[in-house]
VOFI-823413 format. One line per 2 residues: their letters; for each residue y, x, z of N, C-alpha, C. Coordinates in pm, 1 decimal, padded with zeros to 6 digits, always signed. Each point is the difference from the previous one (the first is absolute). Example, Ala and Ser with C-alpha at 12.3 -4.5 7.8 and 13.67 -1.06 7.14 Angstrom:
! VOFI-823413
as> -00569.0,+01319.0,+00780.0,+00119.0,-00089.0,+00000.0,+00120.0,+00090.0,+00000.0 ~ +00105.0,-00035.0,-00072.0,+00119.0,+00082.0,+00006.0,+00109.0,-00077.0,+00073.0
***
This chain:
! VOFI-823413
mt> -09093.7,-01975.4,-02207.4,-00129.7,-00054.8,+00040.9,+00023.5,-00127.5,+00077.6 ~ -00079.6,-00102.0,-00033.0,+00011.2,-00128.3,+00071.3,-00099.0,-00001.8,+00116.2
tp> +00049.3,-00047.0,+00112.2,-00085.5,-00011.1,+00119.7,-00052.3,-00141.6,+00011.0 ~ -00131.0,-00019.7,+00025.6,-00046.8,-00134.9,+00027.6,+00072.4,-00053.4,+00122.9
sl> +00044.2,-00126.0,-00011.2,+00074.6,-00059.7,+00109.0,-00098.6,-00044.2,+00109.6 ~ +00025.7,+00048.8,+00119.2,-00078.1,-00038.6,+00115.5,+00074.8,-00104.6,+00078.1
da> -00070.4,-00094.0,+00054.9,+00062.7,-00105.9,+00076.0,+00031.5,+00054.4,+00140.5 ~ +00080.6,+00103.6,+00001.9,+00034.4,+00071.8,+00123.9,+00142.1,-00036.1,+00040.9
rv> +00022.7,-00001.3,+00128.4,+00135.7,-00020.9,+00052.8,+00068.8,+00136.1,+00000.5 ~ +00101.4,+00014.3,-00087.4,+00067.0,+00127.7,-00022.6,+00143.1,-00009.8,+00056.3
vv> +00033.1,+00100.4,+00078.3,+00132.4,+00002.6,+00064.0,+00064.2,+00137.3,-00025.5 ~ +00131.9,-00002.8,-00018.5,+00078.3,+00122.3,-00010.1,+00098.3,+00001.0,+00113.3
vv> +00009.1,+00113.6,+00070.5,+00095.0,+00019.3,+00108.7,+00087.0,+00118.3,-00042.2 ~ +00132.4,-00022.2,-00001.5,+00095.2,+00102.6,-00046.5,+00096.4,+00035.8,+00111.4
gn> +00002.7,+00129.0,+00033.9,+00081.5,+00049.3,+00105.0,+00125.8,+00069.9,-00043.2 ~ +00053.6,-00039.2,-00115.5,+00126.2,+00058.4,-00047.8,+00114.9,-00077.2,+00064.8
pk> +00097.7,+00070.8,+00056.9,+00114.2,-00067.1,+00063.9,+00088.5,-00079.0,-00099.1 ~ -00018.1,+00024.2,-00129.1,+00076.8,-00072.4,-00100.7,-00083.6,-00117.8,-00051.2
pa> +00051.1,-00122.7,+00010.3,-00077.0,-00117.1,-00052.3,-00017.7,+00010.5,-00153.0 ~ -00109.2,-00057.5,-00046.8,-00027.5,-00007.3,-00144.5,+00006.6,+00138.8,-00064.0
sr> -00060.2,+00095.8,+00064.2,+00008.6,+00141.1,-00039.0,-00095.8,+00034.6,-00114.7 ~ +00016.0,+00123.7,-00048.2,-00097.5,+00055.5,-00093.0,-00137.0,+00008.9,+00063.7
tl> -00002.1,+00028.5,+00127.8,-00127.7,+00008.8,+00073.2,-00072.2,-00134.7,-00006.4 ~ +00072.0,-00107.7,+00014.6,-00060.0,-00132.6,-00006.3,-00056.8,-00025.4,-00141.4
ea> +00078.5,+00031.4,-00098.7,-00045.0,-00018.2,-00139.4,-00126.6,+00081.0,-00026.2 ~ +00000.9,+00128.3,+00042.1,-00115.1,+00084.0,-00024.7,-00123.4,-00046.8,+00074.8
at> +00018.6,-00039.8,+00125.5,-00115.3,-00044.9,+00080.7,-00061.6,-00128.9,-00054.4 ~ +00085.4,-00088.8,-00049.9,-00047.4,-00124.3,-00059.8,-00084.1,+00033.0,-00125.5
yl> +00047.3,+00091.9,-00078.4,-00072.6,+00044.5,-00119.8,-00135.7,+00056.0,+00041.6 ~ +00001.4,+00085.0,+00099.4,-00123.5,+00065.2,+00046.9,-00100.6,-00102.4,+00053.4
at> +00045.0,-00094.5,+00077.0,-00088.3,-00104.5,+00055.5,-00061.2,-00082.4,-00112.8 ~ +00079.1,-00031.5,-00099.0,-00048.3,-00077.2,-00116.1,-00105.1,+00077.7,-00077.8
el> +00026.9,+00127.5,-00019.2,-00095.4,+00087.8,-00072.6,-00132.3,+00013.9,+00077.6 ~ +00007.6,+00002.8,+00129.8,-00122.1,+00018.5,+00079.0,-00080.8,-00128.1,+00011.3
sg> +00064.9,-00114.0,+00005.7,-00070.9,-00126.2,+00027.2,-00020.8,-00087.0,-00123.4 ~ +00077.2,+00023.1,-00105.1,-00011.7,-00086.2,-00116.3,+00087.3,-00123.1,+00005.5
ha> +00077.9,-00013.4,+00106.3,+00096.0,-00111.5,+00008.7,+00121.7,+00038.8,+00085.6 ~ +00105.6,-00075.7,-00018.6,+00121.2,+00026.7,+00077.3,-00028.4,-00018.9,+00151.2
pd> +00072.2,+00070.3,+00081.8,-00023.3,-00015.8,+00145.6,+00026.8,-00143.2,+00044.7 ~ -00077.8,-00043.3,+00098.4,+00016.3,-00132.2,+00056.7,+00121.7,-00005.6,+00092.5
lv> +00034.3,+00115.3,+00056.3,+00113.0,+00009.4,+00091.8,+00062.9,+00139.2,-00013.3 ~ +00132.3,+00002.2,-00005.5,+00076.3,+00125.3,+00002.6,+00091.3,-00008.2,+00118.8
vd> -00015.2,+00098.5,+00089.8,+00081.4,+00006.6,+00119.7,+00101.3,+00115.1,-00019.6 ~ +00123.9,-00038.3,-00027.4,+00108.1,+00096.4,-00018.4,+00069.5,+00012.4,+00136.1
la> -00038.9,+00100.5,+00077.5,+00044.3,+00014.5,+00138.2,+00149.7,+00006.5,+00013.5 ~ +00072.3,+00044.5,-00100.9,+00145.9,+00009.1,+00006.2,+00065.0,-00138.4,+00015.5
tl> -00071.5,-00103.0,-00038.6,+00057.3,-00133.8,+00007.9,-00020.5,-00066.1,+00137.1 ~ -00074.3,+00065.6,+00088.1,-00032.8,-00060.7,+00131.3,+00102.4,+00032.8,+00106.5
ga> +00084.6,+00096.4,-00021.2,+00107.6,+00029.6,+00092.0,-00046.1,+00022.1,+00143.0 ~ +00078.7,-00051.2,+00092.5,-00022.0,+00020.7,+00142.9,-00129.5,-00062.4,+00050.1
gl> -00058.5,-00087.0,-00078.8,-00128.4,-00061.3,+00040.2,-00107.3,+00102.4,+00023.5 ~ +00008.0,+00114.3,-00068.7,-00096.8,+00107.3,+00018.0,+00004.9,+00059.7,+00139.4
ld> +00115.2,-00010.9,+00063.8,+00013.8,+00054.6,+00136.9,-00037.8,-00098.7,+00108.7 ~ -00015.9,-00125.3,-00038.7,-00029.6,-00108.2,+00094.7,-00150.9,-00029.8,-00006.2
wq> -00074.4,+00038.4,+00102.9,-00145.1,-00022.4,+00000.7,-00035.7,-00145.4,+00009.2 ~ +00095.2,-00087.4,+00026.7,-00026.8,-00143.9,+00006.8,+00042.3,-00073.1,-00131.0
dp> +00052.3,+00073.6,-00093.4,+00047.6,-00062.6,-00124.9,-00115.3,-00066.6,-00074.2 ~ +00005.3,-00130.4,-00019.9,-00114.4,-00071.0,-00063.2,-00018.2,+00034.5,-00148.7
tv> +00107.3,+00030.3,-00070.9,-00012.5,+00035.0,-00142.6,-00075.0,+00130.3,-00014.9 ~ +00042.1,+00101.1,+00075.2,-00065.0,+00129.7,-00009.8,-00143.6,-00008.7,+00053.2
ag> -00021.4,-00072.3,+00104.8,-00137.9,-00015.9,+00051.8,-00088.1,-00069.6,-00101.6 ~ +00051.5,-00100.2,-00068.7,-00077.5,-00069.8,-00100.6,-00033.5,+00089.5,-00119.5
la> +00096.8,+00082.4,-00039.7,-00024.8,+00092.7,-00110.1,-00106.2,+00105.2,+00041.4 ~ +00009.3,+00049.1,+00122.5,-00095.8,+00098.5,+00047.7,-00140.9,-00062.0,+00000.8
ae> -00010.0,-00124.4,+00039.5,-00129.7,-00064.7,+00003.6,-00057.4,-00017.5,-00143.7 ~ +00085.3,-00029.4,-00094.5,-00047.2,-00012.6,-00140.0,-00042.4,+00136.7,-00052.9
va> +00076.8,+00105.3,+00030.1,-00037.7,+00133.0,-00043.3,-00132.1,+00042.1,+00060.7 ~ -00019.2,-00030.1,+00126.3,-00124.0,+00038.1,+00070.1,-00120.8,-00063.3,-00064.3
ra> +00011.1,-00118.6,-00056.8,-00113.7,-00070.1,-00060.9,-00020.8,+00033.2,-00147.0 ~ +00088.1,+00078.7,-00058.6,-00008.9,+00027.0,-00142.9,-00126.8,+00082.7,-00031.3
dl> -00052.7,-00024.9,-00119.6,-00111.7,+00081.1,-00048.1,+00045.5,+00135.8,-00047.6 ~ +00117.4,+00005.7,-00064.3,+00059.4,+00122.4,-00048.5,+00147.9,+00002.8,+00032.5
vv> +00044.3,+00109.7,+00060.9,+00141.2,+00017.9,+00032.4,+00046.6,+00131.6,-00061.8 ~ +00101.0,-00009.3,-00081.1,+00068.0,+00121.8,-00050.8,+00119.4,+00018.1,+00091.1
va> -00002.3,+00109.3,+00074.6,+00108.2,+00031.6,+00093.7,+00085.0,+00106.2,-00065.3 ~ +00122.7,-00035.4,-00032.3,+00084.9,+00086.4,-00082.0,+00130.5,+00035.1,+00070.4
cp> +00045.8,+00121.5,-00028.1,+00119.0,+00045.8,+00067.2,+00059.3,+00118.4,-00078.1 ~ +00131.3,+00016.7,+00002.0,+00053.7,+00122.6,-00049.9,-00027.3,+00113.0,+00100.9
ty> +00005.6,+00122.0,-00045.2,-00019.8,+00114.9,+00088.7,+00134.8,+00032.3,+00066.6 ~ +00004.9,-00006.1,+00131.9,+00117.5,+00033.6,+00076.7,-00034.0,+00112.9,+00091.8
ka> +00066.5,+00114.9,-00012.5,-00027.2,+00113.9,+00084.3,-00149.1,+00032.2,+00006.5 ~ -00065.7,-00005.2,-00115.5,-00141.6,+00034.6,-00015.3,-00095.4,-00100.5,+00060.9
ty> +00048.5,-00119.5,+00034.9,-00089.6,-00101.7,+00056.8,+00050.1,-00139.9,-00043.4 ~ -00059.9,-00101.3,+00058.4,+00042.9,-00140.9,-00030.7,+00118.2,-00035.0,+00086.5
tg> +00062.2,-00111.9,-00033.4,+00123.7,-00041.1,+00070.1,-00027.0,-00062.8,+00136.4 ~ +00101.5,+00002.1,+00082.8,-00004.9,-00065.6,+00130.5,-00018.4,-00152.5,-00016.5
ll> +00054.1,-00053.9,-00106.4,-00014.0,-00142.0,-00028.9,-00148.7,-00036.2,-00015.0 ~ -00073.1,+00079.7,-00074.7,-00144.3,-00024.4,-00012.8,-00069.9,+00019.2,+00133.4
kl> +00038.6,+00100.4,+00074.3,-00060.6,+00025.0,+00131.4,+00016.7,-00117.1,+00094.3 ~ +00119.2,-00063.7,-00002.2,+00023.6,-00119.9,+00083.4,-00100.0,-00109.2,-00029.5
fl> -00030.1,-00020.4,-00128.0,-00094.5,-00103.5,-00037.9,-00143.6,+00038.3,+00033.5 ~ -00036.7,+00123.8,-00031.9,-00139.0,+00041.2,+00025.0,-00033.1,+00005.8,+00149.6
dr> +00103.1,+00016.4,+00083.8,-00025.1,-00001.0,+00146.0,-00049.9,-00134.7,+00050.4 ~ +00012.6,-00103.4,-00078.6,-00047.2,-00134.5,+00040.7,-00152.8,-00013.3,-00006.5
fa> -00066.8,+00093.6,-00061.1,-00143.2,-00009.9,-00019.5,-00073.6,+00083.2,+00107.0 ~ -00089.9,-00067.6,+00072.5,-00076.0,+00065.7,+00107.6,-00146.3,-00033.1,-00021.1
ph> -00075.5,+00088.8,-00065.6,-00137.5,-00033.4,-00034.9,-00093.8,-00025.6,+00118.4 ~ +00025.8,+00062.7,+00112.2,-00089.7,-00012.5,+00114.4,+00018.2,-00135.2,+00070.0
sg> +00107.0,-00069.9,-00033.8,+00019.8,-00133.4,+00059.8,-00027.7,-00110.1,-00101.9 ~ -00053.6,+00037.9,-00113.8,-00029.9,-00097.3,-00105.1,+00116.6,-00030.4,-00092.4
dg> +00110.5,+00071.2,+00013.5,+00117.5,-00023.2,-00081.7,+00026.9,+00110.0,-00101.4 ~ -00106.6,+00064.2,-00043.9,+00018.0,+00109.0,-00095.4,-00019.1,-00048.8,-00142.4
lt> +00018.6,+00091.9,-00093.4,-00031.2,-00028.9,-00138.3,-00150.6,-00012.2,-00015.9 ~ -00046.6,-00090.7,-00083.7,-00143.0,-00019.0,-00013.5,-00049.6,+00033.8,-00141.2
gi> +00089.4,+00024.3,-00092.2,-00037.5,+00023.3,-00136.0,+00016.8,+00141.3,-00047.7 ~ +00010.1,+00012.7,-00128.5,+00014.6,+00128.6,-00068.0,+00151.4,+00027.4,-00013.2
av> +00041.6,+00120.4,+00030.9,+00139.9,+00035.9,-00012.6,+00016.1,+00118.6,-00092.8 ~ +00109.5,+00002.8,-00072.6,+00032.1,+00107.6,-00089.5,+00138.9,+00052.8,+00038.1
pf> +00006.6,+00125.5,+00046.9,+00130.2,+00061.1,+00030.5,+00067.4,+00045.9,-00128.2 ~ +00124.0,-00038.9,-00017.3,+00074.8,+00031.8,-00121.5,+00142.3,+00035.9,+00034.0
ml> +00042.4,+00116.4,-00052.7,+00137.3,+00044.0,+00028.0,+00068.7,+00052.4,-00126.2 ~ +00126.7,-00023.8,-00007.5,+00084.6,+00057.3,-00105.0,+00080.5,+00113.6,+00059.8
ga> +00031.6,+00098.6,-00079.5,+00083.2,+00110.3,+00050.3,+00074.9,+00068.1,-00111.0 ~ +00101.0,+00075.9,+00038.1,+00087.3,+00065.9,-00095.4,-00059.8,+00120.4,-00068.9
gp> -00097.0,+00066.7,+00067.0,-00054.3,+00119.0,-00057.6,-00143.5,+00020.9,+00040.2 ~ -00069.9,+00092.0,-00063.8,-00143.8,+00019.6,+00024.5,-00027.0,+00065.0,+00136.6
gh> +00099.6,+00049.9,+00068.5,-00020.3,+00066.7,+00127.6,-00053.0,-00092.0,+00110.8 ~ +00009.0,-00131.0,-00019.6,-00046.6,-00095.3,+00101.7,-00124.0,-00075.1,-00049.1
al> -00069.2,+00052.3,-00095.3,-00111.3,-00072.3,-00061.3,-00113.1,-00031.7,+00097.0 ~ -00012.3,+00075.7,+00110.1,-00102.6,-00027.8,+00099.8,+00044.1,-00099.1,+00105.8
ap> +00121.4,-00046.1,-00004.1,+00051.2,-00092.0,+00103.6,-00087.2,-00124.8,+00018.1 ~ -00044.6,-00064.9,-00106.6,-00085.6,-00118.9,+00024.6,-00129.0,+00032.9,+00077.1
el> -00058.5,+00116.2,-00031.4,-00121.3,+00039.6,+00065.8,+00020.9,+00050.3,+00144.9 ~ +00106.7,+00071.9,+00019.8,+00023.5,+00064.6,+00129.6,+00071.6,-00089.8,+00100.8
tl> +00075.2,-00096.6,-00047.3,+00078.9,-00080.0,+00093.4,-00039.7,-00149.4,-00001.7 ~ -00018.5,-00059.1,-00114.4,-00024.0,-00142.1,-00007.8,-00147.3,-00036.3,+00016.8
rp> -00086.7,+00075.4,-00063.4,-00144.8,-00028.8,+00009.9,-00049.5,-00003.6,+00144.7 ~ +00036.0,+00100.4,+00084.9,-00052.7,-00002.2,+00134.5,+00041.6,-00125.2,+00081.9
vl> +00122.5,-00042.9,-00016.7,+00044.5,-00118.3,+00074.5,-00072.9,-00125.3,-00049.7 ~ -00020.9,-00011.1,-00129.9,-00072.3,-00115.3,-00052.8,-00142.1,-00002.3,+00050.4
te> -00063.9,+00113.9,+00007.3,-00136.3,+00007.6,+00056.4,+00001.5,-00034.6,+00148.6 ~ +00099.1,+00050.4,+00070.3,+00009.6,-00025.3,+00145.4,+00016.0,-00149.2,+00030.2
ig> +00069.1,-00074.6,-00086.4,+00019.8,-00142.0,+00028.0,-00107.9,-00087.8,-00063.5 ~ -00109.2,+00061.9,-00043.1,-00119.4,-00076.2,-00037.2,-00034.9,-00010.2,-00144.2
at> +00086.8,+00045.2,-00091.7,-00024.3,-00016.3,-00140.9,-00109.3,+00095.0,-00048.9 ~ -00065.7,-00038.4,-00104.0,-00087.7,+00087.5,-00073.4,+00084.1,+00064.0,-00112.5
vp> +00003.4,+00131.9,-00003.7,+00081.2,+00069.4,-00098.4,-00095.3,+00085.2,-00083.3 ~ -00060.9,-00058.0,-00103.7,-00109.2,+00063.4,-00074.1,+00042.2,+00102.0,-00106.7
vr> +00125.1,+00000.3,-00034.5,+00047.1,+00091.4,-00107.3,+00121.3,+00077.5,+00051.2 ~ +00023.2,+00114.4,-00063.1,+00113.9,+00080.0,+00041.8,+00130.2,-00075.8,-00026.6
gl> +00100.0,+00029.7,+00080.4,+00130.6,-00063.9,-00019.8,+00060.5,+00044.2,-00129.8 ~ +00089.3,-00084.0,-00049.2,+00067.0,+00026.9,-00127.1,+00143.9,+00037.8,+00026.1
yv> +00045.3,+00103.7,-00066.6,+00139.0,+00045.6,+00002.4,+00049.8,+00004.3,-00143.2 ~ +00113.9,-00064.4,-00025.2,+00057.9,-00003.7,-00134.2,+00145.9,+00042.8,+00013.1
ld> +00044.1,+00081.1,-00091.9,+00142.3,+00037.6,+00000.1,+00084.5,-00125.0,-00025.9 ~ +00104.5,-00015.0,+00077.9,+00080.5,-00124.1,-00017.0,+00063.7,-00008.4,-00136.8
sq> +00019.5,+00110.9,-00067.0,+00053.2,-00001.5,-00136.2,-00102.8,-00056.2,-00100.0 ~ -00127.4,-00012.5,+00042.3,-00106.5,-00050.2,-00087.9,-00059.4,-00129.4,+00051.1
yd> +00062.9,-00066.9,+00096.9,-00053.5,-00118.3,+00063.7,-00034.4,-00112.3,-00099.3 ~ +00071.2,-00007.5,-00111.0,-00022.5,-00106.4,-00099.6,-00077.9,+00043.1,-00121.8
dp> -00059.4,+00118.1,+00007.3,-00080.8,+00054.1,-00110.9,-00148.4,-00018.2,+00031.5 ~ -00068.8,-00091.0,-00069.1,-00142.7,-00020.1,+00026.5,-00080.6,+00127.2,-00008.5
aa> +00038.1,+00095.1,-00080.7,-00071.5,+00126.0,-00012.3,-00002.6,+00077.6,+00129.9 ~ +00098.3,-00021.3,+00085.2,+00005.5,+00071.8,+00130.0,-00110.3,-00048.0,+00093.9
yd> -00060.1,-00113.9,-00029.0,-00104.5,-00058.5,+00084.6,-00139.9,+00017.0,-00058.3 ~ -00007.8,+00026.8,-00129.2,-00129.0,-00001.7,-00073.9,-00108.9,+00083.8,+00059.2
aw> +00025.4,+00125.8,+00027.2,-00104.7,+00089.9,+00050.4,-00052.1,-00049.3,+00136.1 ~ +00090.7,-00037.0,+00087.8,-00038.0,-00049.1,+00131.3,-00080.8,-00129.4,-00013.1
ls> +00049.1,-00092.7,-00083.3,-00070.1,-00126.8,-00017.3,-00139.8,+00017.6,-00057.0 ~ -00018.8,+00097.8,-00089.5,-00131.4,+00018.4,-00059.8,-00105.9,+00037.2,+00102.2
ta> +00038.0,+00063.5,+00109.5,-00095.5,+00034.2,+00104.4,+00001.3,-00103.6,+00113.3 ~ +00113.5,-00055.0,+00033.1,+00011.2,-00091.6,+00113.7,-00045.9,-00142.2,-00033.2
rp> +00030.6,-00046.9,-00120.7,-00028.8,-00140.5,-00034.8,-00147.7,-00034.5,+00016.2 ~ -00096.3,+00082.1,-00049.5,-00138.9,-00036.1,+00015.0,-00044.0,-00009.3,+00148.8
vv> +00052.5,+00090.4,+00081.4,-00037.7,+00000.4,+00142.6,+00055.6,-00124.8,+00066.9 ~ +00126.9,-00029.7,-00019.8,+00063.3,-00116.3,+00060.2,-00067.0,-00126.6,-00051.8
sa> -00023.3,-00010.8,-00129.8,-00067.8,-00118.4,-00054.9,-00136.1,-00022.1,+00059.2 ~ -00079.1,+00105.9,+00012.9,-00135.2,-00012.4,+00055.5,+00007.7,-00047.4,+00144.7
ll> +00090.2,+00056.8,+00076.9,+00011.6,-00040.0,+00141.9,+00052.6,-00142.3,+00014.2 ~ +00090.9,-00039.6,-00084.9,+00049.1,-00138.9,+00004.0,-00113.1,-00094.5,-00038.6
aa> -00074.6,+00034.0,-00103.1,-00111.7,-00085.6,-00041.2,-00102.2,-00014.8,+00112.6 ~ -00030.4,+00108.7,+00069.2,-00093.7,-00002.9,+00110.1,+00056.2,-00085.1,+00115.0
rl> +00129.0,+00018.3,+00027.4,+00067.3,-00074.6,+00107.2,-00001.7,-00152.1,-00028.4 ~ +00012.7,-00033.2,-00128.6,+00007.1,-00140.9,-00038.6,-00137.1,-00054.8,-00041.9
gg> -00102.6,+00069.3,+00030.2,-00132.7,-00048.3,-00035.9,-00033.8,+00016.6,-00146.3 ~ +00065.1,+00092.4,-00065.7,-00031.1,+00025.2,-00142.7,+00049.9,-00103.6,-00093.4
ql> +00089.8,-00087.3,+00040.4,+00048.1,-00106.5,-00085.1,+00115.7,+00048.9,-00087.4 ~ -00023.5,+00009.8,-00129.6,+00106.5,+00024.5,-00097.1,+00041.9,-00132.7,-00058.0
tq> +00127.9,-00013.9,-00028.6,+00047.0,-00125.9,-00057.1,+00060.1,+00025.5,-00137.1 ~ +00009.7,-00107.7,-00076.2,+00072.3,+00009.7,-00125.9,+00136.7,-00062.9,+00021.4
tr> +00099.8,+00086.3,+00013.0,+00136.0,-00045.9,+00017.7,+00092.2,+00076.8,-00088.9 ~ +00111.8,-00061.6,-00031.9,+00104.3,+00064.4,-00078.2,-00055.9,+00065.5,-00129.8
gv> -00102.2,-00066.0,-00061.3,-00054.3,+00049.4,-00124.2,-00082.0,+00127.4,+00008.0 ~ -00042.1,+00040.3,+00122.6,-00079.4,+00120.5,+00015.2,-00145.0,-00043.5,+00024.1
as> -00088.3,+00045.3,-00080.6,-00142.0,-00037.6,+00015.2,-00065.8,+00087.8,+00104.2 ~ -00093.8,-00063.1,+00070.5,-00075.7,+00079.3,+00102.4,-00108.8,+00081.2,-00061.5
***
């Protein structure tokens, strides 16, 4: 199914400790499927190194500011000990909604895992923190087996219910403006 492309600022944040991971590839696919275009920014936290520990680091602060202003953020992580990674936690700790530094857009919690036993991890661990830092989380989190990360069929059922909700909220957020981009008609 083709998604009408919205002129939305789409960002992917990946909390996998391995750079250029399967998680990154899967999250980029998911963001593209939800928005109708490739992400405007992909933040691969593994590439930021010690800057994540330095609250004065200008690169990390700049990335956090861009993520905060995004219309749609796919926050992706592998499942570690039934939750998200400490790497992702370090980045998410930079957002404080009560001081005006929280997420302002729509967020989608997305996790990969080795088996079905952790399928609730996006809902039980990642969704609450995204809500706490200001994001609107209108659809249930997505969990995909890491052995199926590159199989579009693993996303189809979730996308069939989530895509219309996310698209409608993005359209409302952007004033209902659909665009014709990348050969997709509005």
